C-alpha positions in Angstrom: 101.5 104.9 86.4 101.2 101.1 86.5 99.8 99.5 89.7 100.8 96.6 91.6 98.2 95.1 93.7 99.5 92.8 96.7 96.6 90.6 98.0 97.3 88.9 101.1 96.6 87.1 104.1 98.8 87.4 107.0 97.7 85.8 110.1 100.9 84.8 111.4 104.1 86.1 112.5 105.7 84.1 109.6 103.2 85.2 107.0 103.8 88.8 108.3 107.8 88.5 107.8 107.2 87.2 104.4 104.7 90.0 103.3 107.1 92.7 104.7 109.9 91.1 102.6 107.8 91.3 99.4 107.0 94.9 100.1 110.3 96.0 100.5 111.3 94.3 97.2 108.2 96.0 95.5 109.2 99.2 96.9 112.7 99.2 96.2 113.8 102.7 95.7 115.5 101.6 92.1 112.1 100.8 91.1 110.5 104.1 89.6 107.0 104.7 88.5 104.9 101.7 89.8 102.2 102.1 92.6 102.2 99.2 95.0 98.8 98.8 96.5 98.5 96.5 99.5 95.4 94.8 100.2 94.3 92.2 103.0 92.3 89.6 101.0 89.3 90.3 102.7 89.4 93.9 101.7 90.7 93.7 98.0 87.6 94.5 95.9 86.9 93.9 92.2 87.8 97.4 91.3 91.4 96.9 92.9 92.1 94.0 90.9 90.8 95.6 87.5 92.8 98.8 87.9 95.8 96.6 88.7 98.5 96.0 86.1 100.2 93.2 88.2 99.5 91.2 91.2 101.5 89.5 93.8 99.4 86.7 96.1 100.3 85.7 99.5 98.6 83.3 101.5 99.3 80.7 104.3 98.4 76.9 103.5 95.4 76.0 105.8 94.5 72.3 105.9 96.5 71.9 102.5 94.7 74.8 100.6 95.1 78.5 100.2 93.5 80.4 103.1 89.6 81.0 102.8 90.3 84.9 102.8 92.2 84.4 99.4 89.5 82.1 98.1 86.9 84.9 98.9 89.0 87.2 97.0 89.1 85.0 93.9 85.4 84.1 94.1 84.5 87.8 94.0 87.1 88.7 91.2 87.3 85.7 89.2 84.5 86.4 86.6 84.7 90.2 86.4 88.8 90.0 86.0 88.5 86.8 83.5 88.6 88.7 80.4 89.9 92.1 81.6 93.1 91.0 83.2 94.3 88.3 80.9 98.1 88.3 80.3 98.8 90.3 83.4 101.9 89.4 85.4 101.9 87.8 89.0 104.0 86.2 91.8 102.9 84.0 94.6 104.3 83.4 98.0 102.9 80.6 100.4 103.6 79.7 104.1 102.8 76.5 105.5 103.6 74.7 108.7 104.3 71.4 106.9 103.3 71.4 103.3 102.2 73.9 100.8 101.8 71.8 97.6 97.8 71.8 97.6 97.6 75.7 98.1 100.1 76.5 95.5 98.2 74.1 93.1 94.9 75.8 93.9 96.1 79.3 93.0 97.9 78.1 90.0 94.8 76.5 88.5 92.9 79.8 89.1 95.4 82.0 87.8 95.9 79.8 84.9 92.1 80.2 84.2 92.3 83.6 84.3 95.2 83.8 82.0 97.6 85.7 84.2 101.3 85.0 83.6 103.4 83.9 86.4 106.9 86.0 86.0 108.9 84.5 88.6 108.9 81.3 90.5 106.6 80.6 93.8 108.1 81.2 97.1 107.1 78.4 99.2 108.1 78.3 102.8 107.4 75.7 105.3 108.0 76.5 109.0 109.8 79.6 110.2 111.3 81.6 107.2 115.1 81.7 107.0 117.0 84.8 105.8 117.5 83.2 102.6 113.4 82.8 102.4 113.0 86.3 103.2 115.6 87.3 100.4 113.5 85.4 98.0 110.2 87.0 98.9 112.3 90.4 98.3 113.3 89.4 95.1 109.6 88.2 94.3 108.3 91.5 95.1 111.4 93.6 93.3 110.9 91.2 90.0 107.1 91.9 89.7 107.0 95.4 90.4 110.3 96.0 88.0 108.6 94.2 85.4 105.8 96.9 85.6 108.2 99.8 85.4 107.4 102.1 82.3 
C-alpha cells in the first residue's frame, strides 16, 4: 500500500487548522489504498522518510525561515534520502504572521536537491487562515494522496 508521510511542525492554532485540513483532504473516503502517516517534524525518522511514497511538509515561517523542527528533519533525512527518494511527489503548506517567502524558498531548495517533484502549488498563508485557505489545504492533502492511489 502506498504511504503518504505528513511531516509537520504545528505550534499554533493557525498551523493546527491548516494541518487538520490537510489531513482531512488526504484521508477523504474517496481516496482508497493510501496509508497516511502523520509525524511531528521532531519525531519523523529517516525510516519514515525512506518508507514513504510521497510527502506533505507543513511549517510555520519563523524569522523568515522554515521552523527549526522541520530543518532538523531535513538535516537528519537529507543524505539517507538523497538517492533513495528521488522523483517522489510532495506538497507544502506554510503559515506566517507576515511573510512566508524565505521559508518556501528554503524548503524548495532542499526538495529540489532531493529531486522530489512538487505536484501541487504551495499553500502559503499569512495571518489567520480563511475558509478559502483551509479549502486549499484540504485540496493539497487530497491531491498528493490521490496521486499515490494504486
